[in-house]
All heavy atoms as an XYZ file, in Angstrom:
869
protein
N     -57.184    -32.911     -8.829
C     -56.090    -33.583     -8.136
C     -54.831    -32.739     -8.278
O     -54.502    -32.267     -9.355
C     -55.885    -34.962     -8.755
C     -54.765    -35.741     -8.161
S     -54.697    -37.396     -8.909
C     -53.327    -38.044     -8.055
N     -54.136    -32.549     -7.185
C     -52.885    -31.808     -7.229
C     -51.750    -32.742     -7.603
O     -51.683    -33.872     -7.133
C     -52.591    -31.168     -5.872
C     -53.522    -30.021     -5.577
O     -54.141    -29.473     -6.490
N     -53.638    -29.648     -4.331
N     -50.880    -32.250     -8.426
C     -49.709    -33.014     -8.836
C     -48.475    -32.242     -8.410
O     -48.337    -31.069     -8.730
C     -49.699    -33.215    -10.349
C     -50.852    -34.021    -10.843
N     -52.042    -33.458    -11.224
C     -51.006    -35.346    -10.981
C     -52.879    -34.404    -11.599
N     -52.277    -35.562    -11.459
N     -47.595    -32.930     -7.729
C     -46.344    -32.307     -7.332
C     -45.419    -32.178     -8.522
O     -45.764    -32.545     -9.640
N     -44.234    -31.664     -8.294
C     -43.280    -31.533     -9.394
C     -42.940    -32.898     -9.980
O     -42.888    -33.895     -9.265
C     -42.047    -30.916     -8.753
C     -42.392    -30.613     -7.361
C     -43.712    -31.201     -7.035
N     -42.750    -32.921    -11.278
C     -42.363    -34.162    -11.966
C     -40.878    -34.062    -12.257
O     -40.395    -33.067    -12.784
C     -43.179    -34.336    -13.255
C     -44.647    -34.527    -12.899
C     -42.648    -35.521    -14.062
C     -45.583    -34.581    -14.088
N     -40.162    -35.120    -11.915
C     -38.719    -35.136    -12.056
C     -38.318    -36.399    -12.812
O     -37.977    -37.416    -12.220
C     -38.068    -35.090    -10.668
C     -36.560    -35.075    -10.728
O     -35.974    -35.011    -11.797
N     -35.931    -35.147     -9.575
N     -38.372    -36.340    -14.136
C     -37.933    -37.487    -14.939
C     -36.427    -37.623    -14.824
O     -35.687    -36.652    -14.852
C     -38.311    -37.306    -16.415
C     -39.766    -37.514    -16.687
C     -40.522    -36.515    -17.255
C     -40.393    -38.711    -16.385
C     -41.863    -36.699    -17.527
C     -41.725    -38.912    -16.641
C     -42.474    -37.904    -17.210
N     -35.981    -38.805    -14.702
C     -34.549    -39.065    -14.629
C     -33.989    -39.021    -13.225
O     -32.909    -39.525    -12.978
N     -34.710    -38.410    -12.301
C     -34.278    -38.377    -10.907
C     -32.928    -37.755    -10.684
O     -32.194    -38.150     -9.795
N     -32.550    -36.779    -11.479
C     -31.217    -36.190    -11.355
C     -31.229    -34.894    -10.557
O     -30.282    -34.137    -10.586
C     -30.580    -35.950    -12.741
C     -30.292    -37.272    -13.420
C     -31.471    -35.074    -13.600
N     -32.330    -34.627     -9.864
C     -32.364    -33.475     -8.985
C     -32.976    -32.230     -9.597
O     -33.260    -31.280     -8.890
N     -33.164    -32.225    -10.908
C     -33.825    -31.067    -11.501
C     -35.314    -31.366    -11.649
O     -35.730    -32.506    -11.620
C     -33.212    -30.706    -12.856
C     -33.300    -31.840    -13.868
O     -33.479    -33.002    -13.453
O     -33.196    -31.571    -15.071
N     -36.108    -30.364    -11.768
C     -37.550    -30.525    -11.908
C     -37.904    -30.286    -13.373
O     -37.569    -29.255    -13.952
C     -38.312    -29.532    -11.011
C     -37.914    -29.716     -9.547
C     -39.815    -29.658    -11.202
C     -38.216    -31.079     -8.966
N     -38.569    -31.265    -13.972
C     -38.937    -31.156    -15.372
C     -40.236    -30.375    -15.579
O     -40.414    -29.746    -16.614
C     -39.058    -32.548    -15.988
C     -37.727    -33.279    -15.976
O     -36.753    -32.750    -16.524
O     -37.667    -34.359    -15.375
N     -41.143    -30.416    -14.610
C     -42.386    -29.665    -14.746
C     -43.100    -29.565    -13.411
O     -43.073    -30.493    -12.607
C     -43.336    -30.329    -15.752
C     -44.629    -29.538    -15.956
S     -45.842    -30.331    -17.031
C     -45.076    -30.124    -18.616
N     -43.729    -28.431    -13.217
C     -44.702    -28.236    -12.148
C     -46.058    -28.262    -12.839
O     -46.518    -27.234    -13.346
C     -44.477    -26.904    -11.429
C     -43.220    -26.865    -10.614
C     -42.041    -26.380    -11.146
C     -43.217    -27.319     -9.302
C     -40.878    -26.341    -10.396
C     -42.063    -27.279     -8.541
C     -40.885    -26.794     -9.090
N     -46.718    -29.428    -12.925
C     -47.905    -29.562    -13.757
C     -49.082    -28.671    -13.363
O     -49.765    -28.140    -14.240
C     -48.287    -31.028    -13.651
C     -47.310    -31.675    -12.755
C     -46.315    -30.670    -12.311
N     -49.333    -28.477    -12.078
C     -50.465    -27.636    -11.674
C     -50.242    -26.195    -12.128
O     -51.136    -25.559    -12.701
C     -50.691    -27.693    -10.173
C     -51.192    -29.059     -9.708
O     -51.734    -29.816    -10.546
O     -51.028    -29.367     -8.521
N     -49.049    -25.684    -11.877
C     -48.737    -24.314    -12.256
C     -48.709    -24.151    -13.778
O     -49.222    -23.174    -14.316
C     -47.388    -23.880    -11.661
C     -47.403    -23.773    -10.145
C     -47.087    -25.087     -9.429
O     -47.158    -26.176    -10.038
O     -46.786    -25.014     -8.228
N     -48.115    -25.140    -14.457
C     -48.035    -25.066    -15.913
C     -49.422    -25.166    -16.527
O     -49.759    -24.420    -17.454
C     -47.123    -26.191    -16.449
O     -45.851    -26.117    -15.797
C     -46.920    -26.063    -17.947
N     -50.254    -26.052    -16.008
C     -51.625    -26.169    -16.496
C     -52.402    -24.873    -16.315
O     -53.154    -24.447    -17.201
N     -52.214    -24.230    -15.173
C     -52.890    -22.958    -14.917
C     -52.441    -21.895    -15.919
O     -53.256    -21.110    -16.419
C     -52.620    -22.485    -13.485
N     -51.160    -21.879    -16.235
C     -50.660    -20.906    -17.214
C     -51.203    -21.194    -18.615
O     -51.491    -20.276    -19.386
C     -49.130    -20.879    -17.221
C     -48.519    -20.347    -15.948
C     -49.000    -18.954    -15.615
O     -49.145    -18.094    -16.467
N     -49.274    -18.721    -14.341
N     -51.369    -22.459    -18.949
C     -51.934    -22.802    -20.256
C     -53.399    -22.361    -20.348
O     -53.853    -21.893    -21.393
C     -51.814    -24.299    -20.530
C     -50.382    -24.803    -20.695
S     -49.472    -23.985    -22.021
C     -48.455    -22.833    -21.104
N     -54.125    -22.476    -19.247
C     -55.523    -21.983    -19.237
C     -55.550    -20.466    -19.386
O     -56.395    -19.916    -20.097
C     -56.237    -22.436    -17.957
C     -56.552    -23.944    -17.966
C     -57.408    -24.365    -16.781
N     -56.721    -24.242    -15.496
C     -55.831    -25.117    -15.033
N     -55.523    -26.195    -15.728
N     -55.261    -24.929    -13.849
N     -54.619    -19.776    -18.738
C     -54.548    -18.312    -18.879
C     -54.199    -17.933    -20.313
O     -54.731    -16.950    -20.837
C     -53.505    -17.736    -17.923
C     -53.951    -17.771    -16.462
C     -52.967    -17.116    -15.538
N     -52.900    -15.697    -15.835
C     -51.856    -14.923    -15.572
N     -50.783    -15.425    -15.006
N     -51.866    -13.647    -15.868
N     -53.318    -18.690    -20.941
C     -52.965    -18.422    -22.333
C     -54.184    -18.596    -23.230
O     -54.481    -17.748    -24.071
C     -51.826    -19.347    -22.776
C     -51.327    -19.177    -24.209
C     -50.829    -17.753    -24.445
C     -50.221    -20.185    -24.489
N     -54.927    -19.689    -23.031
C     -56.151    -19.915    -23.802
C     -57.114    -18.743    -23.605
O     -57.666    -18.213    -24.571
C     -56.818    -21.226    -23.380
C     -58.089    -21.510    -24.126
C     -58.063    -22.193    -25.323
C     -59.315    -21.077    -23.633
C     -59.231    -22.446    -26.030
C     -60.496    -21.315    -24.318
C     -60.446    -22.003    -25.521
N     -57.331    -18.349    -22.360
C     -58.257    -17.252    -22.057
C     -57.806    -15.936    -22.688
O     -58.636    -15.110    -23.063
C     -58.405    -17.075    -20.549
C     -59.124    -18.250    -19.889
O     -59.762    -19.066    -20.602
O     -59.038    -18.363    -18.649
N     -56.490    -15.742    -22.812
C     -55.981    -14.502    -23.410
C     -56.442    -14.355    -24.855
O     -56.675    -13.240    -25.319
C     -54.450    -14.478    -23.339
N     -56.593    -15.475    -25.556
C     -57.091    -15.407    -26.928
C     -58.477    -14.805    -26.986
O     -58.757    -13.924    -27.802
N     -59.356    -15.258    -26.114
C     -60.726    -14.725    -26.092
C     -60.730    -13.269    -25.653
O     -61.459    -12.452    -26.216
C     -61.615    -15.553    -25.177
C     -63.028    -15.007    -25.093
C     -64.021    -16.034    -24.655
C     -65.421    -15.518    -24.523
N     -65.849    -14.472    -25.401
N     -59.924    -12.944    -24.666
C     -59.846    -11.556    -24.204
C     -59.439    -10.656    -25.370
O     -60.038     -9.601    -25.608
C     -58.879    -11.423    -23.015
C     -59.473    -12.118    -21.788
C     -58.556     -9.966    -22.718
C     -58.486    -12.341    -20.660
N     -58.426    -11.087    -26.126
C     -57.985    -10.305    -27.284
C     -59.107    -10.198    -28.312
O     -59.403     -9.112    -28.810
C     -56.753    -10.953    -27.928
C     -56.300    -10.230    -29.168
C     -55.445     -9.151    -29.066
C     -56.741    -10.626    -30.423
C     -55.041     -8.469    -30.201
C     -56.340     -9.945    -31.563
C     -55.480     -8.867    -31.448
N     -59.739    -11.340    -28.615
C     -60.803    -11.352    -29.611
C     -61.983    -10.487    -29.222
O     -62.601     -9.834    -30.066
N     -62.301    -10.444    -27.936
C     -63.409     -9.609    -27.454
C     -63.024     -8.134    -27.423
O     -63.847     -7.261    -27.691
C     -63.846    -10.039    -26.056
C     -64.552    -11.392    -26.049
O     -64.914    -11.897    -27.140
O     -64.729    -11.947    -24.950
N     -61.783     -7.833    -27.069
C     -61.352     -6.450    -26.887
C     -61.034     -5.751    -28.206
O     -61.179     -4.535    -28.306
C     -60.129     -6.401    -25.971
N     -60.616     -6.516    -29.207
C     -60.177     -5.891    -30.453
C     -61.263     -5.048    -31.118
O     -61.005     -3.896    -31.471
C     -59.636     -6.947    -31.416
C     -59.044     -6.390    -32.699
C     -57.819     -5.531    -32.386
C     -58.671     -7.509    -33.636
N     -62.476     -5.563    -31.307
C     -63.501     -4.716    -31.950
C     -63.787     -3.440    -31.154
O     -63.919     -2.364    -31.736
C     -64.736     -5.615    -32.005
C     -64.208     -7.006    -31.931
C     -62.972     -6.909    -31.072
N     -63.859     -3.565    -29.848
C     -64.101     -2.376    -29.021
C     -62.921     -1.410    -29.125
O     -63.108     -0.193    -29.193
C     -64.331     -2.782    -27.569
N     -61.722     -1.958    -29.141
C     -60.528     -1.118    -29.276
C     -60.494     -0.404    -30.612
O     -60.176      0.783    -30.681
N     -60.836     -1.113    -31.671
C     -60.855     -0.482    -32.995
C     -61.883      0.632    -33.045
O     -61.628      1.699    -33.623
C     -61.146     -1.509    -34.086
C     -59.930     -2.360    -34.404
O     -58.806     -1.976    -34.133
N     -60.160     -3.525    -34.976
N     -63.042      0.397    -32.456
C     -64.075      1.433    -32.440
C     -63.590      2.655    -31.662
O     -63.814      3.797    -32.086
C     -65.358      0.885    -31.830
N     -62.932      2.437    -30.532
C     -62.418      3.553    -29.732
C     -61.330      4.309    -30.486
O     -61.271      5.544    -30.437
C     -61.885      3.038    -28.399
N     -60.471      3.582    -31.195
C     -59.421      4.234    -31.992
C     -60.057      5.083    -33.080
O     -59.677      6.246    -33.283
C     -58.458      3.183    -32.588
C     -57.602      2.578    -31.480
C     -57.577      3.813    -33.668
C     -56.804      1.359    -31.918
N     -61.017      4.511    -33.796
C     -61.685      5.261    -34.863
C     -62.343      6.530    -34.318
O     -62.226      7.610    -34.906
C     -62.733      4.394    -35.564
C     -62.113      3.276    -36.393
O     -60.895      3.373    -36.708
O     -62.832      2.316    -36.720
N     -63.040      6.396    -33.198
C     -63.711      7.550    -32.595
C     -62.688      8.606    -32.177
O     -62.868      9.805    -32.435
C     -64.544      7.116    -31.391
C     -65.310      8.245    -30.756
C     -66.146      7.757    -29.581
C     -66.892      8.951    -29.002
N     -67.129      8.849    -27.613
N     -61.613      8.161    -31.545
C     -60.571      9.098    -31.118
C     -59.920      9.809    -32.279
O     -59.610     11.007    -32.205
N     -59.707      9.088    -33.376
C     -59.110      9.711    -34.559
C     -60.031     10.783    -35.130
O     -59.582     11.850    -35.554
C     -58.802      8.661    -35.619
C     -57.638      7.771    -35.248
C     -57.419      6.645    -36.241
O     -58.295      6.409    -37.097
O     -56.367      6.014    -36.166
N     -61.321     10.484    -35.163
C     -62.271     11.467    -35.675
C     -62.304     12.702    -34.778
O     -62.350     13.840    -35.268
C     -63.663     10.849    -35.792
C     -63.751      9.826    -36.897
C     -65.062      9.062    -36.887
O     -65.943      9.335    -36.073
N     -65.185      8.097    -37.789
N     -62.285     12.480    -33.464
C     -62.310     13.602    -32.528
C     -61.029     14.430    -32.608
O     -61.057     15.653    -32.487
C     -62.518     13.104    -31.100
C     -63.904     12.557    -30.839
C     -64.038     11.906    -29.466
O     -63.044     11.854    -28.709
O     -65.144     11.430    -29.163
N     -59.899     13.759    -32.805
C     -58.617     14.458    -32.854
C     -58.389     15.133    -34.199
O     -57.527     16.006    -34.313
C     -57.476     13.482    -32.565
N     -59.139     14.707    -35.211
C     -58.981     15.270    -36.550
C     -57.522     15.179    -36.985
O     -56.877     16.182    -37.280
C     -59.494     16.717    -36.591
C     -59.565     17.237    -38.016
O     -59.627     16.466    -38.968
N     -59.560     18.549    -38.153
N     -56.977     13.958    -36.957
C     -55.564     13.766    -37.277
C     -55.230     14.364    -38.631
O     -56.031     14.406    -39.541
C     -55.192     12.271    -37.273
O     -56.021     11.597    -38.200
C     -55.318     11.666    -35.898
N     -54.028     14.818    -38.754
C     -53.563     15.408    -39.994
C     -53.345     16.901    -39.883
O     -52.933     17.541    -40.848
N     -53.582     17.451    -38.699
C     -53.450     18.893    -38.583
C     -52.079     19.346    -38.092
O     -51.804     20.535    -38.064
C     -54.550     19.494    -37.691
C     -54.473     19.067    -36.259
C     -53.724     19.793    -35.336
C     -55.153     17.941    -35.821
C     -53.663     19.405    -34.011
C     -55.098     17.559    -34.494
C     -54.348     18.284    -33.585
N     -51.229     18.407    -37.705
C     -49.872     18.797    -37.309
C     -48.888     17.721    -37.732
O     -49.261     16.632    -38.151
C     -49.789     19.086    -35.806
C     -50.069     17.860    -34.945
O     -49.944     16.722    -35.445
O     -50.412     18.030    -33.766
N     -47.613     18.032    -37.636
C     -46.567     17.126    -38.092
C     -46.606     15.801    -37.349
O     -46.467     14.739    -37.956
C     -45.181     17.777    -37.897
O     -45.181     19.028    -38.561
C     -44.073     16.900    -38.446
N     -46.812     15.860    -36.036
C     -46.830     14.635    -35.236
C     -47.932     13.693    -35.701
O     -47.702     12.500    -35.903
C     -46.998     14.968    -33.749
C     -47.031     13.772    -32.799
C     -45.719     12.987    -32.875
C     -47.273     14.240    -31.374
N     -49.138     14.195    -35.856
C     -50.234     13.316    -36.258
C     -50.053     12.814    -37.688
O     -50.414     11.685    -38.005
C     -51.583     14.010    -36.086
O     -51.681     15.137    -36.923
N     -49.488     13.627    -38.559
C     -49.229     13.190    -39.939
C     -48.221     12.037    -39.931
O     -48.404     11.013    -40.601
C     -48.736     14.364    -40.813
C     -48.258     13.865    -42.171
C     -49.841     15.389    -40.978
N     -47.142     12.180    -39.167
C     -46.133     11.112    -39.074
C     -46.719      9.848    -38.458
O     -46.470      8.733    -38.929
C     -44.925     11.578    -38.252
C     -44.107     12.632    -38.970
O     -44.289     12.800    -40.195
O     -43.279     13.290    -38.298
N     -47.507     10.017    -37.374
C     -48.133      8.854    -36.745
C     -49.030      8.142    -37.739
O     -48.987      6.920    -37.874
C     -48.939      9.274    -35.511
C     -49.754      8.130    -34.948
C     -49.166      7.189    -34.133
C     -51.092      7.987    -35.287
C     -49.901      6.116    -33.634
C     -51.842      6.924    -34.790
C     -51.239      5.992    -33.965
N     -49.877      8.909    -38.417
C     -50.827      8.319    -39.370
C     -50.081      7.570    -40.475
O     -50.462      6.457    -40.838
C     -51.712      9.431    -39.960
C     -52.611      9.035    -41.092
C     -53.625      7.965    -40.835
N     -54.313      8.067    -39.602
C     -54.759      6.999    -38.940
N     -54.581      5.798    -39.396
N     -55.386      7.138    -37.803
N     -49.005      8.113    -40.994
C     -48.238      7.448    -42.053
C     -47.664      6.125    -41.554
O     -47.725      5.103    -42.248
C     -47.126      8.368    -42.546
N     -47.104      6.142    -40.346
C     -46.541      4.912    -39.792
C     -47.628      3.891    -39.477
O     -47.453      2.692    -39.709
C     -45.729      5.214    -38.527
C     -44.435      5.913    -38.853
O     -43.785      5.580    -39.838
N     -44.066      6.892    -38.056
N     -48.753      4.341    -38.950
C     -49.865      3.444    -38.623
C     -50.439      2.833    -39.888
O     -50.666      1.627    -39.968
C     -50.933      4.220    -37.858
C     -52.150      3.405    -37.511
C     -52.125      2.537    -36.427
C     -53.312      3.486    -38.269
C     -53.240      1.767    -36.095
C     -54.433      2.727    -37.943
C     -54.393      1.878    -36.859
O     -55.488      1.124    -36.543
N     -50.663      3.649    -40.897
C     -51.255      3.163    -42.145
C     -50.371      2.105    -42.810
O     -50.866      1.211    -43.487
C     -51.499      4.318    -43.130
C     -52.700      5.150    -42.800
C     -53.958      4.381    -43.108
C     -55.179      5.258    -42.973
N     -56.411      4.522    -43.029
N     -49.066      2.213    -42.625
C     -48.147      1.252    -43.230
C     -48.421     -0.174    -42.740
O     -48.175     -1.135    -43.465
C     -46.703      1.644    -42.925
N     -48.959     -0.323    -41.528
C     -49.202     -1.644    -40.948
C     -50.677     -1.977    -40.767
O     -51.020     -3.104    -40.440
C     -48.489     -1.761    -39.594
C     -46.996     -1.668    -39.719
C     -46.332     -0.477    -39.451
C     -46.258     -2.762    -40.138
C     -44.960     -0.381    -39.590
C     -44.882     -2.674    -40.276
C     -44.238     -1.485    -40.004
O     -42.881     -1.394    -40.135
N     -51.544     -0.996    -40.956
C     -52.960     -1.188    -40.655
C     -53.577     -2.342    -41.440
O     -54.280     -3.182    -40.877
C     -53.736      0.096    -40.925
C     -55.197     -0.014    -40.570
C     -55.945      1.282    -40.825
O     -55.535      2.063    -41.703
O     -56.945      1.496    -40.121
N     -53.315     -2.431    -42.733
C     -53.896     -3.491    -43.559
C     -53.437     -4.858    -43.086
O     -54.240     -5.781    -42.941
C     -53.517     -3.287    -45.039
O     -53.961     -1.993    -45.439
C     -54.138     -4.347    -45.919
N     -52.148     -4.983    -42.813
C     -51.618     -6.265    -42.333
C     -52.202     -6.626    -40.969
O     -52.568     -7.774    -40.719
C     -50.097     -6.214    -42.265
C     -49.478     -7.557    -41.935
C     -47.959     -7.535    -42.001
O     -47.380     -6.508    -42.386
O     -47.366     -8.563    -41.659
N     -52.295     -5.644    -40.080
C     -52.891     -5.897    -38.764
C     -54.349     -6.330    -38.894
O     -54.787     -7.262    -38.225
C     -52.805     -4.646    -37.887
C     -51.424     -4.320    -37.329
C     -51.437     -2.945    -36.663
C     -50.972     -5.375    -36.358
N     -55.078     -5.649    -39.750
C     -56.485     -6.023    -39.953
C     -56.604     -7.445    -40.491
O     -57.517     -8.185    -40.138
C     -57.178     -5.041    -40.902
C     -57.438     -3.697    -40.256
O     -57.352     -3.600    -39.015
O     -57.725     -2.731    -40.998
N     -55.679     -7.811    -41.363
C     -55.701     -9.159    -41.946
C     -55.332    -10.219    -40.909
O     -55.923    -11.298    -40.870
C     -54.739     -9.211    -43.141
C     -54.758    -10.516    -43.894
C     -53.948    -10.466    -45.183
C     -52.515    -10.092    -44.933
N     -51.652    -10.167    -46.109
N     -54.362     -9.931    -40.055
C     -53.886    -10.908    -39.075
C     -54.753    -10.989    -37.820
O     -54.805    -12.035    -37.168
C     -52.451    -10.578    -38.661
C     -51.389    -10.762    -39.734
C     -50.047    -10.259    -39.239
C     -51.290    -12.210    -40.162
N     -55.414     -9.903    -37.466
C     -56.169     -9.854    -36.217
C     -57.134    -11.018    -36.018
O     -57.176    -11.596    -34.929
C     -56.909     -8.525    -36.091
O     -55.977     -7.488    -35.939
N     -57.919    -11.426    -37.031
C     -58.852    -12.536    -36.802
C     -58.165    -13.873    -36.516
O     -58.777    -14.778    -35.974
C     -59.650    -12.620    -38.105
C     -59.456    -11.317    -38.784
C     -58.121    -10.813    -38.340
N     -56.882    -13.991    -36.865
C     -56.179    -15.252    -36.636
C     -55.565    -15.335    -35.238
O     -55.210    -16.412    -34.786
C     -55.053    -15.461    -37.671
O     -54.038    -14.459    -37.478
C     -55.584    -15.378    -39.088
N     -55.451    -14.195    -34.559
C     -54.760    -14.185    -33.272
C     -55.530    -14.965    -32.219
O     -54.953    -15.800    -31.517
C     -54.461    -12.742    -32.821
C     -53.429    -12.136    -33.776
C     -53.968    -12.707    -31.383
C     -53.153    -10.678    -33.571
N     -56.834    -14.719    -32.088
C     -57.614    -15.426    -31.060
C     -57.527    -16.936    -31.234
O     -57.152    -17.633    -30.286
C     -59.071    -14.964    -31.049
C     -59.887    -15.731    -30.011
C     -61.324    -15.255    -29.905
O     -61.715    -14.261    -30.498
N     -62.119    -15.971    -29.132
N     -57.845    -17.501    -32.415
C     -57.758    -18.960    -32.515
C     -56.336    -19.498    -32.341
O     -56.146    -20.578    -31.786
C     -58.310    -19.279    -33.903
C     -58.389    -18.002    -34.635
C     -58.390    -16.897    -33.627
N     -55.339    -18.720    -32.774
C     -53.956    -19.175    -32.635
C     -53.567    -19.255    -31.161
O     -53.016    -20.261    -30.699
C     -53.004    -18.238    -33.371
C     -51.543    -18.611    -33.214
S     -50.421    -17.409    -33.936
C     -50.756    -15.974    -32.938
N     -53.882    -18.213    -30.397
C     -53.526    -18.198    -28.975
C     -54.326    -19.258    -28.217
O     -53.787    -19.958    -27.351
C     -53.729    -16.788    -28.378
C     -53.537    -16.793    -26.871
C     -52.755    -15.809    -29.022
N     -55.612    -19.409    -28.557
C     -56.417    -20.457    -27.910
C     -55.848    -21.842    -28.228
O     -55.800    -22.706    -27.351
C     -57.866    -20.351    -28.360
C     -58.592    -19.167    -27.757
C     -60.016    -19.006    -28.261
O     -60.367    -19.595    -29.305
O     -60.776    -18.277    -27.605
N     -55.391    -22.044    -29.462
C     -54.794    -23.335    -29.840
C     -53.509    -23.582    -29.042
O     -53.276    -24.710    -28.569
C     -54.509    -23.366    -31.342
C     -53.800    -24.595    -31.792
N     -54.417    -25.822    -31.857
C     -52.516    -24.796    -32.163
C     -53.539    -26.733    -32.268
N     -52.383    -26.126    -32.454
N     -52.690    -22.541    -28.897
C     -51.465    -22.704    -28.105
C     -51.796    -23.106    -26.670
O     -51.163    -23.998    -26.105
C     -50.660    -21.398    -28.107
C     -50.007    -21.010    -29.424
C     -49.450    -19.596    -29.339
C     -48.917    -21.993    -29.800
N     -52.788    -22.451    -26.077
C     -53.178    -22.769    -24.703
C     -53.748    -24.168    -24.573
O     -53.385    -24.916    -23.660
N     -54.634    -24.554    -25.494
C     -55.233    -25.890    -25.392
C     -54.204    -26.976    -25.690
O     -54.213    -28.027    -25.048
C     -56.463    -26.014    -26.302
O     -56.103    -25.891    -27.651
N     -53.302    -26.726    -26.633
C     -52.239    -27.705    -26.913
C     -51.322    -27.856    -25.711
O     -50.938    -28.971    -25.345
C     -51.418    -27.269    -28.135
O     -52.211    -27.283    -29.288
N     -50.981    -26.739    -25.092
C     -50.147    -26.794    -23.889
C     -50.821    -27.558    -22.772
O     -50.189    -28.361    -22.084
N     -52.127    -27.343    -22.595
C     -52.868    -28.069    -21.554
C     -52.889    -29.566    -21.857
O     -52.755    -30.393    -20.943
C     -54.291    -27.524    -21.439
N     -53.040    -29.920    -23.120
C     -53.008    -31.336    -23.520
C     -51.653    -31.950    -23.193
O     -51.569    -33.063    -22.657
C     -53.313    -31.475    -25.021
O     -54.635    -30.978    -25.265
C     -53.202    -32.914    -25.486
N     -50.596    -31.215    -23.488
C     -49.242    -31.717    -23.223
C     -49.019    -31.908    -21.723
O     -48.410    -32.889    -21.300
C     -48.191    -30.778    -23.847
C     -48.263    -30.885    -25.374
C     -46.795    -31.076    -23.330
C     -47.510    -29.824    -26.118
N     -49.530    -30.986    -20.917
C     -49.406    -31.140    -19.455
C     -50.090    -32.433    -19.025
O     -49.538    -33.216    -18.248
C     -50.005    -29.930    -18.706
C     -50.091    -30.207    -17.207
C     -49.175    -28.681    -18.962
N     -51.297    -32.692    -19.545
C     -52.005    -33.933    -19.215
C     -51.227    -35.165    -19.625
O     -51.149    -36.150    -18.875
N     -50.644    -35.126    -20.824
C     -49.835    -36.264    -21.293
C     -48.599    -36.445    -20.422
O     -48.190    -37.570    -20.115
C     -49.438    -36.057    -22.750
C     -50.615    -36.148    -23.704
C     -50.257    -35.771    -25.130
O     -49.086    -35.403    -25.408
O     -51.166    -35.818    -25.982
N     -48.004    -35.357    -20.021
C     -46.820    -35.393    -19.168
C     -47.151    -36.077    -17.843
O     -46.399    -36.923    -17.352
C     -46.360    -33.954    -18.934
C     -44.884    -33.765    -18.713
C     -44.016    -33.638    -19.787
C     -44.364    -33.678    -17.435
C     -42.661    -33.433    -19.589
C     -43.014    -33.472    -17.223
C     -42.163    -33.350    -18.307
O     -40.828    -33.150    -18.107
N     -48.298    -35.711    -17.272
C     -48.733    -36.325    -16.016
C     -48.958    -37.820    -16.214
O     -48.526    -38.642    -15.390
C     -50.013    -35.636    -15.493
C     -49.692    -34.212    -15.030
C     -50.652    -36.436    -14.366
C     -50.915    -33.359    -14.770
N     -49.617    -38.192    -17.309
C     -49.862    -39.617    -17.584
C     -48.554    -40.385    -17.685
O     -48.427    -41.485    -17.139
C     -50.667    -39.786    -18.867
C     -52.107    -39.364    -18.735
C     -52.836    -39.445    -20.066
O     -52.244    -39.566    -21.131
N     -54.161    -39.370    -19.998
N     -47.578    -39.822    -18.381
C     -46.280    -40.496    -18.509
C     -45.591    -40.610    -17.152
O     -45.007    -41.655    -16.834
C     -45.371    -39.759    -19.500
C     -45.776    -39.914    -20.919
N     -45.665    -41.098    -21.607
C     -46.320    -39.032    -21.789
C     -46.112    -40.944    -22.839
N     -46.519    -39.692    -22.972
N     -45.651    -39.553    -16.362
C     -45.021    -39.594    -15.035
C     -45.686    -40.647    -14.158
O     -45.005    -41.401    -13.445
C     -45.102    -38.219    -14.373
N     -47.020    -40.721    -14.206
C     -47.731    -41.723    -13.415
C     -47.418    -43.134    -13.901
O     -47.248    -44.055    -13.093
C     -49.233    -41.447    -13.443
C     -49.614    -40.203    -12.657
C     -51.055    -39.765    -12.842
O     -51.736    -40.267    -13.763
O     -51.498    -38.899    -12.055
N     -47.327    -43.319    -15.214
C     -46.992    -44.647    -15.765
C     -45.569    -45.040    -15.363
O     -45.318    -46.199    -14.996
C     -47.145    -44.643    -17.284
N     -44.651    -44.084    -15.418
C     -43.273    -44.377    -15.006
C     -43.207    -44.748    -13.532
O     -42.493    -45.676    -13.137
C     -42.361    -43.182    -15.283
C     -42.047    -43.002    -16.750
O     -42.365    -43.913    -17.545
O     -41.491    -41.947    -17.105
N     -43.946    -44.008    -12.712
C     -43.974    -44.328    -11.275
C     -44.545    -45.711    -11.036
O     -44.031    -46.469    -10.208
C     -44.766    -43.260    -10.519
N     -45.597    -46.073    -11.751
C     -46.190    -47.406    -11.607
C     -45.205    -48.490    -12.024
O     -45.089    -49.531    -11.366
C     -47.473    -47.493    -12.435
N     -44.470    -48.247    -13.107
C     -43.450    -49.224    -13.536
C     -42.349    -49.387    -12.471
O     -41.910    -50.491    -12.194
C     -42.819    -48.797    -14.863
C     -43.644    -49.186    -16.071
C     -42.842    -49.062    -17.360
N     -42.458    -47.700    -17.690
C     -43.232    -46.828    -18.317
N     -44.437    -47.172    -18.688
N     -42.793    -45.618    -18.587
N     -41.943    -48.264    -11.884
C     -40.924    -48.342    -10.844
C     -41.431    -49.120     -9.632
O     -40.686    -49.928     -9.064
C     -40.475    -46.919    -10.420
C     -39.766    -46.159    -11.517
S     -38.236    -46.938    -12.042
C     -37.205    -46.650    -10.633
N     -42.683    -48.886     -9.261
C     -43.249    -49.604     -8.113
C     -43.347    -51.104     -8.425
O     -43.205    -51.939     -7.540
C     -44.610    -49.043     -7.743
C     -44.531    -47.734     -6.971
C     -45.851    -47.327     -6.366
N     -46.808    -46.828     -7.342
C     -46.811    -45.599     -7.838
N     -45.906    -44.726     -7.456
N     -47.729    -45.248     -8.715
N     -43.588    -51.464     -9.655
C     -43.731    -52.872    -10.010
C     -42.390    -53.611     -9.929
O     -42.342    -54.823     -9.849
C     -44.310    -53.021    -11.409
O     -43.370    -52.662    -12.403
N     -41.276    -52.869     -9.932
C     -39.956    -53.473     -9.842
C     -39.549    -53.793     -8.405
O     -38.582    -54.502     -8.181
C     -38.910    -52.548    -10.466
C     -39.077    -52.265    -11.962
C     -38.045    -51.241    -12.407
C     -38.949    -53.552    -12.773
N     -40.268    -53.261     -7.449
C     -39.895    -53.457     -6.051
C     -40.130    -54.887     -5.610
O     -40.927    -55.622     -6.005
C     -40.696    -52.516     -5.139
C     -40.376    -51.080     -5.425
C     -41.218    -50.124     -4.573
O     -42.381    -50.398     -4.286
O     -40.648    -49.098     -4.199
């Protein structure tokens, strides 16, 4: 079902475009899985590239490696939490959109009952 813009308060501003917002929440949820699927492949490609490049043979690669290593442990620790966190944000947002629609429909029904 398509839902038009919701305008609580009737003051001329639009509080939400539920169809568009819901679609963005689904994209956010999907981004978590995309990240979770791509990370292992990306790590493997990085490892392979590092071995092929034989980092450490010039100043640039030494500096890059030092800066990368400073964050590598933290990134490795946080990486498994990113997919579920982003999926949770997307699913929570989708839930809120549904609740918003329910409230808007209930408010409209109350207004119609006053006529």
